Jmol script that loads the backbone (N, CA, C; Angstrom):
load data "model"
ATOM      1  N   MET A   1       0.747  -5.161   3.737  1.00  0.00           N
ATOM      2  CA  MET A   1      -0.454  -5.863   4.127  1.00  0.00           C
ATOM      3  C   MET A   1      -0.170  -7.364   4.052  1.00  0.00           C
ATOM      4  N   ALA A   2      -0.440  -8.066   5.144  1.00  0.00           N
ATOM      5  CA  ALA A   2      -0.230  -9.507   5.211  1.00  0.00           C
ATOM      6  C   ALA A   2      -1.446 -10.236   4.646  1.00  0.00           C
ATOM      7  N   THR A   3      -1.173 -11.322   3.938  1.00  0.00           N
ATOM      8  CA  THR A   3      -2.250 -12.141   3.391  1.00  0.00           C
ATOM      9  C   THR A   3      -2.512 -13.319   4.321  1.00  0.00           C
ATOM     10  N   VAL A   4      -3.791 -13.529   4.617  1.00  0.00           N
ATOM     11  CA  VAL A   4      -4.230 -14.652   5.439  1.00  0.00           C
ATOM     12  C   VAL A   4      -5.121 -15.524   4.574  1.00  0.00           C
ATOM     13  N   LEU A   5      -4.752 -16.801   4.440  1.00  0.00           N
ATOM     14  CA  LEU A   5      -5.542 -17.765   3.694  1.00  0.00           C
ATOM     15  C   LEU A   5      -6.365 -18.588   4.674  1.00  0.00           C
ATOM     16  N   VAL A   6      -7.676 -18.579   4.492  1.00  0.00           N
ATOM     17  CA  VAL A   6      -8.597 -19.322   5.342  1.00  0.00           C
ATOM     18  C   VAL A   6      -9.087 -20.537   4.574  1.00  0.00           C
ATOM     19  N   CYS A   7      -8.778 -21.725   5.074  1.00  0.00           N
ATOM     20  CA  CYS A   7      -9.134 -22.972   4.397  1.00  0.00           C
ATOM     21  C   CYS A   7     -10.141 -23.727   5.254  1.00  0.00           C
ATOM     22  N   ASP A   8     -11.410 -23.595   4.901  1.00  0.00           N
ATOM     23  CA  ASP A   8     -12.469 -24.265   5.645  1.00  0.00           C
ATOM     24  C   ASP A   8     -13.667 -24.443   4.731  1.00  0.00           C
ATOM     25  N   ASP A   9     -14.320 -25.589   4.809  1.00  0.00           N
ATOM     26  CA  ASP A   9     -15.474 -25.849   3.949  1.00  0.00           C
ATOM     27  C   ASP A   9     -16.759 -25.213   4.470  1.00  0.00           C
ATOM     28  N   GLN A  10     -16.732 -24.655   5.665  1.00  0.00           N
ATOM     29  CA  GLN A  10     -17.925 -24.037   6.245  1.00  0.00           C
ATOM     30  C   GLN A  10     -17.927 -22.530   5.992  1.00  0.00           C
ATOM     31  N   PRO A  11     -18.881 -22.037   5.196  1.00  0.00           N
ATOM     32  CA  PRO A  11     -18.941 -20.597   4.926  1.00  0.00           C
ATOM     33  C   PRO A  11     -19.045 -19.749   6.196  1.00  0.00           C
ATOM     34  N   ALA A  12     -19.763 -20.233   7.200  1.00  0.00           N
ATOM     35  CA  ALA A  12     -19.925 -19.463   8.434  1.00  0.00           C
ATOM     36  C   ALA A  12     -18.587 -19.272   9.146  1.00  0.00           C
ATOM     37  N   LEU A  13     -17.734 -20.274   9.114  1.00  0.00           N
ATOM     38  CA  LEU A  13     -16.436 -20.129   9.761  1.00  0.00           C
ATOM     39  C   LEU A  13     -15.545 -19.168   8.969  1.00  0.00           C
ATOM     40  N   ARG A  14     -15.593 -19.259   7.651  1.00  0.00           N
ATOM     41  CA  ARG A  14     -14.804 -18.312   6.849  1.00  0.00           C
ATOM     42  C   ARG A  14     -15.258 -16.881   7.118  1.00  0.00           C
ATOM     43  N   GLU A  15     -16.555 -16.694   7.273  1.00  0.00           N
ATOM     44  CA  GLU A  15     -17.074 -15.360   7.574  1.00  0.00           C
ATOM     45  C   GLU A  15     -16.650 -14.906   8.971  1.00  0.00           C
ATOM     46  N   LEU A  16     -16.642 -15.821   9.930  1.00  0.00           N
ATOM     47  CA  LEU A  16     -16.174 -15.494  11.278  1.00  0.00           C
ATOM     48  C   LEU A  16     -14.722 -15.019  11.248  1.00  0.00           C
ATOM     49  N   VAL A  17     -13.888 -15.723  10.498  1.00  0.00           N
ATOM     50  CA  VAL A  17     -12.479 -15.328  10.397  1.00  0.00           C
ATOM     51  C   VAL A  17     -12.377 -13.947   9.759  1.00  0.00           C
ATOM     52  N   ARG A  18     -13.110 -13.735   8.690  1.00  0.00           N
ATOM     53  CA  ARG A  18     -13.078 -12.422   8.021  1.00  0.00           C
ATOM     54  C   ARG A  18     -13.481 -11.315   8.996  1.00  0.00           C
ATOM     55  N   ALA A  19     -14.536 -11.539   9.768  1.00  0.00           N
ATOM     56  CA  ALA A  19     -14.993 -10.540  10.741  1.00  0.00           C
ATOM     57  C   ALA A  19     -13.966 -10.343  11.860  1.00  0.00           C
ATOM     58  N   ALA A  20     -13.375 -11.439  12.321  1.00  0.00           N
ATOM     59  CA  ALA A  20     -12.397 -11.356  13.418  1.00  0.00           C
ATOM     60  C   ALA A  20     -11.166 -10.551  13.027  1.00  0.00           C
ATOM     61  N   LEU A  21     -10.805 -10.606  11.755  1.00  0.00           N
ATOM     62  CA  LEU A  21      -9.589  -9.935  11.297  1.00  0.00           C
ATOM     63  C   LEU A  21      -9.866  -8.618  10.581  1.00  0.00           C
ATOM     64  N   ALA A  22     -11.124  -8.175  10.592  1.00  0.00           N
ATOM     65  CA  ALA A  22     -11.526  -6.979   9.858  1.00  0.00           C
ATOM     66  C   ALA A  22     -10.790  -5.718  10.300  1.00  0.00           C
ATOM     67  N   ASP A  23     -10.413  -5.637  11.560  1.00  0.00           N
ATOM     68  CA  ASP A  23      -9.747  -4.436  12.060  1.00  0.00           C
ATOM     69  C   ASP A  23      -8.249  -4.423  11.776  1.00  0.00           C
ATOM     70  N   GLY A  24      -7.714  -5.544  11.323  1.00  0.00           N
ATOM     71  CA  GLY A  24      -6.286  -5.619  11.031  1.00  0.00           C
ATOM     72  C   GLY A  24      -5.987  -5.251   9.598  1.00  0.00           C
ATOM     73  N   ASP A  25      -4.705  -5.137   9.304  1.00  0.00           N
ATOM     74  CA  ASP A  25      -4.251  -4.800   7.956  1.00  0.00           C
ATOM     75  C   ASP A  25      -3.956  -6.100   7.210  1.00  0.00           C
ATOM     76  N   TYR A  26      -5.025  -6.830   6.853  1.00  0.00           N
ATOM     77  CA  TYR A  26      -4.890  -8.137   6.227  1.00  0.00           C
ATOM     78  C   TYR A  26      -5.672  -8.194   4.929  1.00  0.00           C
ATOM     79  N   GLU A  27      -5.146  -8.960   3.998  1.00  0.00           N
ATOM     80  CA  GLU A  27      -5.930  -9.381   2.843  1.00  0.00           C
ATOM     81  C   GLU A  27      -6.379 -10.798   3.162  1.00  0.00           C
ATOM     82  N   ILE A  28      -7.677 -11.034   3.169  1.00  0.00           N
ATOM     83  CA  ILE A  28      -8.231 -12.354   3.485  1.00  0.00           C
ATOM     84  C   ILE A  28      -8.591 -13.051   2.174  1.00  0.00           C
ATOM     85  N   VAL A  29      -8.060 -14.267   2.014  1.00  0.00           N
ATOM     86  CA  VAL A  29      -8.355 -15.092   0.853  1.00  0.00           C
ATOM     87  C   VAL A  29      -8.992 -16.374   1.387  1.00  0.00           C
ATOM     88  N   GLU A  30     -10.072 -16.825   0.737  1.00  0.00           N
ATOM     89  CA  GLU A  30     -10.822 -17.972   1.243  1.00  0.00           C
ATOM     90  C   GLU A  30     -10.775 -19.152   0.287  1.00  0.00           C
ATOM     91  N   ALA A  31     -10.650 -20.351   0.874  1.00  0.00           N
ATOM     92  CA  ALA A  31     -10.690 -21.603   0.112  1.00  0.00           C
ATOM     93  C   ALA A  31     -11.658 -22.553   0.784  1.00  0.00           C
ATOM     94  N   ARG A  32     -12.329 -23.379  -0.031  1.00  0.00           N
ATOM     95  CA  ARG A  32     -13.346 -24.305   0.477  1.00  0.00           C
ATOM     96  C   ARG A  32     -12.853 -25.732   0.637  1.00  0.00           C
ATOM     97  N   ASP A  33     -11.721 -26.066   0.009  1.00  0.00           N
ATOM     98  CA  ASP A  33     -11.233 -27.438   0.089  1.00  0.00           C
ATOM     99  C   ASP A  33      -9.710 -27.459  -0.055  1.00  0.00           C
ATOM    100  N   ALA A  34      -9.144 -28.636   0.032  1.00  0.00           N
ATOM    101  CA  ALA A  34      -7.685 -28.776   0.033  1.00  0.00           C
ATOM    102  C   ALA A  34      -7.074 -28.323  -1.287  1.00  0.00           C
ATOM    103  N   ASP A  35      -7.636 -28.770  -2.396  1.00  0.00           N
ATOM    104  CA  ASP A  35      -7.060 -28.413  -3.693  1.00  0.00           C
ATOM    105  C   ASP A  35      -7.100 -26.908  -3.932  1.00  0.00           C
ATOM    106  N   GLU A  36      -8.223 -26.287  -3.602  1.00  0.00           N
ATOM    107  CA  GLU A  36      -8.324 -24.835  -3.757  1.00  0.00           C
ATOM    108  C   GLU A  36      -7.352 -24.133  -2.813  1.00  0.00           C
ATOM    109  N   SER A  37      -7.183 -24.667  -1.610  1.00  0.00           N
ATOM    110  CA  SER A  37      -6.248 -24.088  -0.638  1.00  0.00           C
ATOM    111  C   SER A  37      -4.831 -24.055  -1.185  1.00  0.00           C
ATOM    112  N   LEU A  38      -4.406 -25.170  -1.740  1.00  0.00           N
ATOM    113  CA  LEU A  38      -3.038 -25.244  -2.264  1.00  0.00           C
ATOM    114  C   LEU A  38      -2.865 -24.364  -3.500  1.00  0.00           C
ATOM    115  N   ARG A  39      -3.856 -24.338  -4.365  1.00  0.00           N
ATOM    116  CA  ARG A  39      -3.778 -23.486  -5.561  1.00  0.00           C
ATOM    117  C   ARG A  39      -3.675 -22.015  -5.165  1.00  0.00           C
ATOM    118  N   LEU A  40      -4.523 -21.595  -4.236  1.00  0.00           N
ATOM    119  CA  LEU A  40      -4.497 -20.197  -3.795  1.00  0.00           C
ATOM    120  C   LEU A  40      -3.215 -19.866  -3.029  1.00  0.00           C
ATOM    121  N   ALA A  41      -2.741 -20.806  -2.234  1.00  0.00           N
ATOM    122  CA  ALA A  41      -1.496 -20.568  -1.497  1.00  0.00           C
ATOM    123  C   ALA A  41      -0.346 -20.303  -2.466  1.00  0.00           C
ATOM    124  N   ARG A  42      -0.300 -21.049  -3.546  1.00  0.00           N
ATOM    125  CA  ARG A  42       0.768 -20.844  -4.539  1.00  0.00           C
ATOM    126  C   ARG A  42       0.610 -19.505  -5.251  1.00  0.00           C
ATOM    127  N   GLU A  43      -0.627 -19.049  -5.415  1.00  0.00           N
ATOM    128  CA  GLU A  43      -0.882 -17.769  -6.080  1.00  0.00           C
ATOM    129  C   GLU A  43      -0.571 -16.576  -5.188  1.00  0.00           C
ATOM    130  N   VAL A  44      -1.040 -16.612  -3.937  1.00  0.00           N
ATOM    131  CA  VAL A  44      -0.981 -15.415  -3.086  1.00  0.00           C
ATOM    132  C   VAL A  44       0.143 -15.426  -2.056  1.00  0.00           C
ATOM    133  N   ARG A  45       0.773 -16.579  -1.839  1.00  0.00           N
ATOM    134  CA  ARG A  45       1.870 -16.716  -0.870  1.00  0.00           C
ATOM    135  C   ARG A  45       1.500 -16.099   0.490  1.00  0.00           C
ATOM    136  N   PRO A  46       0.566 -16.717   1.199  1.00  0.00           N
ATOM    137  CA  PRO A  46       0.069 -16.139   2.457  1.00  0.00           C
ATOM    138  C   PRO A  46       1.117 -16.139   3.560  1.00  0.00           C
ATOM    139  N   ALA A  47       1.004 -15.154   4.432  1.00  0.00           N
ATOM    140  CA  ALA A  47       1.851 -15.113   5.628  1.00  0.00           C
ATOM    141  C   ALA A  47       1.314 -16.078   6.678  1.00  0.00           C
ATOM    142  N   VAL A  48      -0.019 -16.190   6.734  1.00  0.00           N
ATOM    143  CA  VAL A  48      -0.683 -17.067   7.704  1.00  0.00           C
ATOM    144  C   VAL A  48      -1.747 -17.880   6.973  1.00  0.00           C
ATOM    145  N   VAL A  49      -1.819 -19.166   7.328  1.00  0.00           N
ATOM    146  CA  VAL A  49      -2.852 -20.050   6.809  1.00  0.00           C
ATOM    147  C   VAL A  49      -3.659 -20.562   7.999  1.00  0.00           C
ATOM    148  N   ILE A  50      -4.957 -20.348   7.958  1.00  0.00           N
ATOM    149  CA  ILE A  50      -5.864 -20.884   8.965  1.00  0.00           C
ATOM    150  C   ILE A  50      -6.508 -22.097   8.327  1.00  0.00           C
ATOM    151  N   LEU A  51      -6.191 -23.279   8.846  1.00  0.00           N
ATOM    152  CA  LEU A  51      -6.446 -24.530   8.141  1.00  0.00           C
ATOM    153  C   LEU A  51      -7.281 -25.494   8.965  1.00  0.00           C
ATOM    154  N   ASP A  52      -8.457 -25.814   8.449  1.00  0.00           N
ATOM    155  CA  ASP A  52      -9.312 -26.812   9.077  1.00  0.00           C
ATOM    156  C   ASP A  52      -8.689 -28.192   8.870  1.00  0.00           C
ATOM    157  N   LEU A  53      -8.779 -29.038   9.874  1.00  0.00           N
ATOM    158  CA  LEU A  53      -8.247 -30.391   9.745  1.00  0.00           C
ATOM    159  C   LEU A  53      -9.121 -31.284   8.885  1.00  0.00           C
ATOM    160  N   VAL A  54     -10.419 -31.001   8.854  1.00  0.00           N
ATOM    161  CA  VAL A  54     -11.356 -31.851   8.113  1.00  0.00           C
ATOM    162  C   VAL A  54     -11.883 -31.068   6.915  1.00  0.00           C
ATOM    163  N   LEU A  55     -11.382 -31.419   5.739  1.00  0.00           N
ATOM    164  CA  LEU A  55     -11.814 -30.802   4.490  1.00  0.00           C
ATOM    165  C   LEU A  55     -12.485 -31.867   3.630  1.00  0.00           C
ATOM    166  N   PRO A  56     -13.334 -31.477   2.685  1.00  0.00           N
ATOM    167  CA  PRO A  56     -14.107 -32.478   1.950  1.00  0.00           C
ATOM    168  C   PRO A  56     -13.285 -33.373   1.016  1.00  0.00           C
ATOM    169  N   ASP A  57     -12.168 -32.882   0.502  1.00  0.00           N
ATOM    170  CA  ASP A  57     -11.432 -33.676  -0.473  1.00  0.00           C
ATOM    171  C   ASP A  57     -10.176 -34.344   0.081  1.00  0.00           C
ATOM    172  N   ARG A  58      -9.540 -33.741   1.060  1.00  0.00           N
ATOM    173  CA  ARG A  58      -8.361 -34.324   1.700  1.00  0.00           C
ATOM    174  C   ARG A  58      -8.249 -33.755   3.099  1.00  0.00           C
ATOM    175  N   SER A  59      -7.400 -34.346   3.884  1.00  0.00           N
ATOM    176  CA  SER A  59      -7.172 -33.880   5.242  1.00  0.00           C
ATOM    177  C   SER A  59      -6.396 -32.564   5.240  1.00  0.00           C
ATOM    178  N   GLY A  60      -6.688 -31.733   6.228  1.00  0.00           N
ATOM    179  CA  GLY A  60      -5.892 -30.539   6.430  1.00  0.00           C
ATOM    180  C   GLY A  60      -4.430 -30.868   6.698  1.00  0.00           C
ATOM    181  N   LEU A  61      -4.175 -32.026   7.287  1.00  0.00           N
ATOM    182  CA  LEU A  61      -2.786 -32.443   7.521  1.00  0.00           C
ATOM    183  C   LEU A  61      -2.072 -32.713   6.203  1.00  0.00           C
ATOM    184  N   ASP A  62      -2.794 -33.214   5.204  1.00  0.00           N
ATOM    185  CA  ASP A  62      -2.207 -33.378   3.873  1.00  0.00           C
ATOM    186  C   ASP A  62      -1.831 -32.027   3.285  1.00  0.00           C
ATOM    187  N   VAL A  63      -2.716 -31.052   3.442  1.00  0.00           N
ATOM    188  CA  VAL A  63      -2.437 -29.704   2.953  1.00  0.00           C
ATOM    189  C   VAL A  63      -1.215 -29.143   3.669  1.00  0.00           C
ATOM    190  N   LEU A  64      -1.167 -29.304   4.976  1.00  0.00           N
ATOM    191  CA  LEU A  64      -0.036 -28.810   5.753  1.00  0.00           C
ATOM    192  C   LEU A  64       1.271 -29.442   5.272  1.00  0.00           C
ATOM    193  N   ALA A  65       1.263 -30.740   5.029  1.00  0.00           N
ATOM    194  CA  ALA A  65       2.469 -31.418   4.540  1.00  0.00           C
ATOM    195  C   ALA A  65       2.892 -30.853   3.180  1.00  0.00           C
ATOM    196  N   ASP A  66       1.923 -30.600   2.300  1.00  0.00           N
ATOM    197  CA  ASP A  66       2.247 -30.023   0.997  1.00  0.00           C
ATOM    198  C   ASP A  66       2.812 -28.615   1.142  1.00  0.00           C
ATOM    199  N   LEU A  67       2.257 -27.825   2.043  1.00  0.00           N
ATOM    200  CA  LEU A  67       2.780 -26.479   2.286  1.00  0.00           C
ATOM    201  C   LEU A  67       4.231 -26.539   2.759  1.00  0.00           C
ATOM    202  N   ARG A  68       4.507 -27.434   3.682  1.00  0.00           N
ATOM    203  CA  ARG A  68       5.857 -27.522   4.253  1.00  0.00           C
ATOM    204  C   ARG A  68       6.883 -28.056   3.248  1.00  0.00           C
ATOM    205  N   ARG A  69       6.427 -28.859   2.276  1.00  0.00           N
ATOM    206  CA  ARG A  69       7.344 -29.396   1.255  1.00  0.00           C
ATOM    207  C   ARG A  69       7.670 -28.380   0.166  1.00  0.00           C
ATOM    208  N   ASP A  70       6.821 -27.369   0.005  1.00  0.00           N
ATOM    209  CA  ASP A  70       7.013 -26.380  -1.056  1.00  0.00           C
ATOM    210  C   ASP A  70       7.900 -25.252  -0.526  1.00  0.00           C
ATOM    211  N   PRO A  71       9.107 -25.097  -1.065  1.00  0.00           N
ATOM    212  CA  PRO A  71      10.019 -24.069  -0.540  1.00  0.00           C
ATOM    213  C   PRO A  71       9.431 -22.653  -0.554  1.00  0.00           C
ATOM    214  N   ALA A  72       8.553 -22.362  -1.504  1.00  0.00           N
ATOM    215  CA  ALA A  72       7.950 -21.032  -1.587  1.00  0.00           C
ATOM    216  C   ALA A  72       6.889 -20.806  -0.515  1.00  0.00           C
ATOM    217  N   LEU A  73       6.386 -21.884   0.088  1.00  0.00           N
ATOM    218  CA  LEU A  73       5.300 -21.774   1.070  1.00  0.00           C
ATOM    219  C   LEU A  73       5.685 -22.266   2.460  1.00  0.00           C
ATOM    220  N   ALA A  74       6.839 -22.863   2.584  1.00  0.00           N
ATOM    221  CA  ALA A  74       7.232 -23.528   3.829  1.00  0.00           C
ATOM    222  C   ALA A  74       7.289 -22.594   5.029  1.00  0.00           C
ATOM    223  N   GLU A  75       7.510 -21.318   4.801  1.00  0.00           N
ATOM    224  CA  GLU A  75       7.620 -20.365   5.914  1.00  0.00           C
ATOM    225  C   GLU A  75       6.284 -19.789   6.373  1.00  0.00           C
ATOM    226  N   ALA A  76       5.212 -20.106   5.666  1.00  0.00           N
ATOM    227  CA  ALA A  76       3.892 -19.611   6.082  1.00  0.00           C
ATOM    228  C   ALA A  76       3.589 -20.136   7.481  1.00  0.00           C
ATOM    229  N   ARG A  77       3.020 -19.283   8.306  1.00  0.00           N
ATOM    230  CA  ARG A  77       2.608 -19.687   9.650  1.00  0.00           C
ATOM    231  C   ARG A  77       1.240 -20.360   9.533  1.00  0.00           C
ATOM    232  N   VAL A  78       1.068 -21.511  10.184  1.00  0.00           N
ATOM    233  CA  VAL A  78      -0.149 -22.294  10.024  1.00  0.00           C
ATOM    234  C   VAL A  78      -0.839 -22.483  11.370  1.00  0.00           C
ATOM    235  N   VAL A  79      -2.136 -22.175  11.377  1.00  0.00           N
ATOM    236  CA  VAL A  79      -3.000 -22.390  12.528  1.00  0.00           C
ATOM    237  C   VAL A  79      -3.964 -23.511  12.155  1.00  0.00           C
ATOM    238  N   LEU A  80      -3.832 -24.656  12.816  1.00  0.00           N
ATOM    239  CA  LEU A  80      -4.763 -25.760  12.605  1.00  0.00           C
ATOM    240  C   LEU A  80      -6.014 -25.525  13.441  1.00  0.00           C
ATOM    241  N   CYS A  81      -7.169 -25.845  12.866  1.00  0.00           N
ATOM    242  CA  CYS A  81      -8.447 -25.696  13.557  1.00  0.00           C
ATOM    243  C   CYS A  81      -9.255 -26.972  13.398  1.00  0.00           C
ATOM    244  N   SER A  82      -9.947 -27.354  14.471  1.00  0.00           N
ATOM    245  CA  SER A  82     -10.830 -28.506  14.375  1.00  0.00           C
ATOM    246  C   SER A  82     -11.789 -28.520  15.556  1.00  0.00           C
ATOM    247  N   ALA A  83     -12.950 -29.069  15.302  1.00  0.00           N
ATOM    248  CA  ALA A  83     -13.903 -29.288  16.387  1.00  0.00           C
ATOM    249  C   ALA A  83     -13.734 -30.688  16.954  1.00  0.00           C
ATOM    250  N   GLY A  84     -13.003 -31.530  16.245  1.00  0.00           N
ATOM    251  CA  GLY A  84     -12.945 -32.938  16.592  1.00  0.00           C
ATOM    252  C   GLY A  84     -11.895 -33.345  17.598  1.00  0.00           C
ATOM    253  N   MET A  85     -10.899 -32.531  17.825  1.00  0.00           N
ATOM    254  CA  MET A  85      -9.815 -32.913  18.732  1.00  0.00           C
ATOM    255  C   MET A  85      -9.927 -32.065  19.998  1.00  0.00           C
ATOM    256  N   LYS A  86     -10.419 -32.654  21.053  1.00  0.00           N
ATOM    257  CA  LYS A  86     -10.705 -31.906  22.278  1.00  0.00           C
ATOM    258  C   LYS A  86      -9.455 -31.399  22.994  1.00  0.00           C
ATOM    259  N   SER A  87      -8.425 -32.197  23.047  1.00  0.00           N
ATOM    260  CA  SER A  87      -7.226 -31.745  23.754  1.00  0.00           C
ATOM    261  C   SER A  87      -6.002 -32.051  22.904  1.00  0.00           C
ATOM    262  N   VAL A  88      -5.467 -31.006  22.341  1.00  0.00           N
ATOM    263  CA  VAL A  88      -4.275 -31.135  21.504  1.00  0.00           C
ATOM    264  C   VAL A  88      -3.150 -30.383  22.187  1.00  0.00           C
ATOM    265  N   GLY A  89      -2.106 -31.085  22.510  1.00  0.00           N
ATOM    266  CA  GLY A  89      -0.974 -30.460  23.172  1.00  0.00           C
ATOM    267  C   GLY A  89      -0.029 -29.808  22.191  1.00  0.00           C
ATOM    268  N   ARG A  90       0.847 -28.953  22.698  1.00  0.00           N
ATOM    269  CA  ARG A  90       1.828 -28.258  21.880  1.00  0.00           C
ATOM    270  C   ARG A  90       2.700 -29.242  21.109  1.00  0.00           C
ATOM    271  N   GLY A  91       3.044 -30.367  21.723  1.00  0.00           N
ATOM    272  CA  GLY A  91       3.867 -31.368  21.056  1.00  0.00           C
ATOM    273  C   GLY A  91       3.194 -31.966  19.844  1.00  0.00           C
ATOM    274  N   VAL A  92       1.891 -32.205  19.935  1.00  0.00           N
ATOM    275  CA  VAL A  92       1.156 -32.758  18.804  1.00  0.00           C
ATOM    276  C   VAL A  92       1.126 -31.741  17.670  1.00  0.00           C
ATOM    277  N   VAL A  93       0.860 -30.489  17.991  1.00  0.00           N
ATOM    278  CA  VAL A  93       0.813 -29.446  16.970  1.00  0.00           C
ATOM    279  C   VAL A  93       2.173 -29.323  16.290  1.00  0.00           C
ATOM    280  N   SER A  94       3.252 -29.278  17.059  1.00  0.00           N
ATOM    281  CA  SER A  94       4.563 -29.124  16.448  1.00  0.00           C
ATOM    282  C   SER A  94       4.958 -30.363  15.655  1.00  0.00           C
ATOM    283  N   SER A  95       4.497 -31.545  16.041  1.00  0.00           N
ATOM    284  CA  SER A  95       4.824 -32.744  15.275  1.00  0.00           C
ATOM    285  C   SER A  95       4.189 -32.702  13.892  1.00  0.00           C
ATOM    286  N   PHE A  96       3.120 -31.941  13.731  1.00  0.00           N
ATOM    287  CA  PHE A  96       2.500 -31.763  12.421  1.00  0.00           C
ATOM    288  C   PHE A  96       3.062 -30.538  11.702  1.00  0.00           C
ATOM    289  N   ALA A  97       4.063 -29.878  12.281  1.00  0.00           N
ATOM    290  CA  ALA A  97       4.697 -28.697  11.708  1.00  0.00           C
ATOM    291  C   ALA A  97       3.739 -27.510  11.631  1.00  0.00           C
ATOM    292  N   ALA A  98       2.774 -27.465  12.525  1.00  0.00           N
ATOM    293  CA  ALA A  98       1.879 -26.313  12.618  1.00  0.00           C
ATOM    294  C   ALA A  98       2.422 -25.370  13.677  1.00  0.00           C
ATOM    295  N   ASP A  99       2.009 -24.121  13.586  1.00  0.00           N
ATOM    296  CA  ASP A  99       2.459 -23.125  14.554  1.00  0.00           C
ATOM    297  C   ASP A  99       1.525 -23.021  15.747  1.00  0.00           C
ATOM    298  N   ARG A 100       0.236 -23.201  15.504  1.00  0.00           N
ATOM    299  CA  ARG A 100      -0.758 -23.124  16.576  1.00  0.00           C
ATOM    300  C   ARG A 100      -1.928 -24.047  16.276  1.00  0.00           C
ATOM    301  N   TYR A 101      -2.734 -24.269  17.315  1.00  0.00           N
ATOM    302  CA  TYR A 101      -3.973 -25.028  17.178  1.00  0.00           C
ATOM    303  C   TYR A 101      -5.080 -24.260  17.880  1.00  0.00           C
ATOM    304  N   LEU A 102      -6.222 -24.147  17.224  1.00  0.00           N
ATOM    305  CA  LEU A 102      -7.406 -23.548  17.842  1.00  0.00           C
ATOM    306  C   LEU A 102      -8.545 -24.551  17.791  1.00  0.00           C
ATOM    307  N   GLN A 103      -9.139 -24.779  18.937  1.00  0.00           N
ATOM    308  CA  GLN A 103     -10.300 -25.662  19.054  1.00  0.00           C
ATOM    309  C   GLN A 103     -11.539 -24.888  18.624  1.00  0.00           C
ATOM    310  N   LYS A 104     -12.306 -25.441  17.702  1.00  0.00           N
ATOM    311  CA  LYS A 104     -13.588 -24.833  17.322  1.00  0.00           C
ATOM    312  C   LYS A 104     -14.624 -25.180  18.371  1.00  0.00           C
ATOM    313  N   PRO A 105     -15.496 -24.304  18.737  1.00  0.00           N
ATOM    314  CA  PRO A 105     -15.525 -22.920  18.282  1.00  0.00           C
ATOM    315  C   PRO A 105     -14.519 -22.081  19.058  1.00  0.00           C
ATOM    316  N   PHE A 106     -13.923 -21.133  18.393  1.00  0.00           N
ATOM    317  CA  PHE A 106     -12.982 -20.223  19.045  1.00  0.00           C
ATOM    318  C   PHE A 106     -13.556 -18.818  18.968  1.00  0.00           C
ATOM    319  N   SER A 107     -13.057 -17.963  19.825  1.00  0.00           N
ATOM    320  CA  SER A 107     -13.576 -16.595  19.835  1.00  0.00           C
ATOM    321  C   SER A 107     -12.855 -15.772  18.770  1.00  0.00           C
ATOM    322  N   PRO A 108     -13.536 -14.803  18.202  1.00  0.00           N
ATOM    323  CA  PRO A 108     -12.886 -13.912  17.240  1.00  0.00           C
ATOM    324  C   PRO A 108     -11.668 -13.202  17.838  1.00  0.00           C
ATOM    325  N   ALA A 109     -11.777 -12.800  19.102  1.00  0.00           N
ATOM    326  CA  ALA A 109     -10.651 -12.121  19.748  1.00  0.00           C
ATOM    327  C   ALA A 109      -9.445 -13.043  19.870  1.00  0.00           C
ATOM    328  N   GLU A 110      -9.693 -14.318  20.200  1.00  0.00           N
ATOM    329  CA  GLU A 110      -8.605 -15.287  20.314  1.00  0.00           C
ATOM    330  C   GLU A 110      -7.920 -15.470  18.957  1.00  0.00           C
ATOM    331  N   LEU A 111      -8.699 -15.604  17.907  1.00  0.00           N
ATOM    332  CA  LEU A 111      -8.130 -15.771  16.576  1.00  0.00           C
ATOM    333  C   LEU A 111      -7.298 -14.551  16.191  1.00  0.00           C
ATOM    334  N   ALA A 112      -7.847 -13.362  16.375  1.00  0.00           N
ATOM    335  CA  ALA A 112      -7.116 -12.140  16.024  1.00  0.00           C
ATOM    336  C   ALA A 112      -5.798 -12.057  16.793  1.00  0.00           C
ATOM    337  N   SER A 113      -5.821 -12.424  18.058  1.00  0.00           N
ATOM    338  CA  SER A 113      -4.609 -12.401  18.872  1.00  0.00           C
ATOM    339  C   SER A 113      -3.567 -13.390  18.348  1.00  0.00           C
ATOM    340  N   VAL A 114      -3.999 -14.586  17.990  1.00  0.00           N
ATOM    341  CA  VAL A 114      -3.079 -15.606  17.465  1.00  0.00           C
ATOM    342  C   VAL A 114      -2.455 -15.130  16.157  1.00  0.00           C
ATOM    343  N   VAL A 115      -3.262 -14.608  15.247  1.00  0.00           N
ATOM    344  CA  VAL A 115      -2.741 -14.144  13.961  1.00  0.00           C
ATOM    345  C   VAL A 115      -1.759 -12.991  14.168  1.00  0.00           C
ATOM    346  N   ASP A 116      -2.127 -12.036  15.010  1.00  0.00           N
ATOM    347  CA  ASP A 116      -1.217 -10.915  15.294  1.00  0.00           C
ATOM    348  C   ASP A 116       0.103 -11.401  15.859  1.00  0.00           C
ATOM    349  N   ASP A 117       0.012 -12.333  16.802  1.00  0.00           N
ATOM    350  CA  ASP A 117       1.214 -12.876  17.435  1.00  0.00           C
ATOM    351  C   ASP A 117       2.104 -13.576  16.404  1.00  0.00           C
ATOM    352  N   LEU A 118       1.517 -14.386  15.551  1.00  0.00           N
ATOM    353  CA  LEU A 118       2.295 -15.102  14.543  1.00  0.00           C
ATOM    354  C   LEU A 118       2.964 -14.135  13.560  1.00  0.00           C
ATOM    355  N   LEU A 119       2.262 -13.095  13.179  1.00  0.00           N
ATOM    356  CA  LEU A 119       2.833 -12.127  12.247  1.00  0.00           C
ATOM    357  C   LEU A 119       3.965 -11.313  12.875  1.00  0.00           C
ATOM    358  N   LYS A 120       3.950 -11.219  14.187  1.00  0.00           N
ATOM    359  CA  LYS A 120       5.037 -10.512  14.898  1.00  0.00           C
ATOM    360  C   LYS A 120       6.195 -11.452  15.204  1.00  0.00           C
ATOM    361  N   GLY A 121       6.097 -12.715  14.765  1.00  0.00           N
ATOM    362  CA  GLY A 121       7.181 -13.658  14.969  1.00  0.00           C
ATOM    363  C   GLY A 121       7.065 -14.495  16.204  1.00  0.00           C
ATOM    364  N   GLY A 122       5.910 -14.467  16.864  1.00  0.00           N
ATOM    365  CA  GLY A 122       5.713 -15.270  18.073  1.00  0.00           C
ATOM    366  C   GLY A 122       5.650 -16.759  17.775  1.00  0.00           C
ATOM    367  N   PRO A 123       5.824 -17.553  18.817  1.00  0.00           N
ATOM    368  CA  PRO A 123       5.801 -19.002  18.624  1.00  0.00           C
ATOM    369  C   PRO A 123       4.425 -19.538  18.290  1.00  0.00           C
TER     370      PRO A 123
END
end "model"
wireframe off; spacefill off
backbone 0.3
color backbone group
């Protein structure tokens, strides 16, 4: 069973992710802010991290940088999410060392497809 860490300060979005992935073989772990995200990531070693760019205590990009610097977490696949960036190209996402970007609001089916693809080793 793959662990998916959802890092978002909005309870409704965390619930959407949980519902979107309910049919898969995933353990869903939820965090509300950057510090909790990093603490939980170190505890559960997620295969996929769904990471909001705007968190109440620090930027999601700060969390991503910390994940990539930690050898135990560097291989986690990361999906950046934000409502604030209307057009993010593949180059921008890769420059932040993320695997994918999803514009909020996203569909549950789109999220499930992205997570499945990442777990199968897709780009």
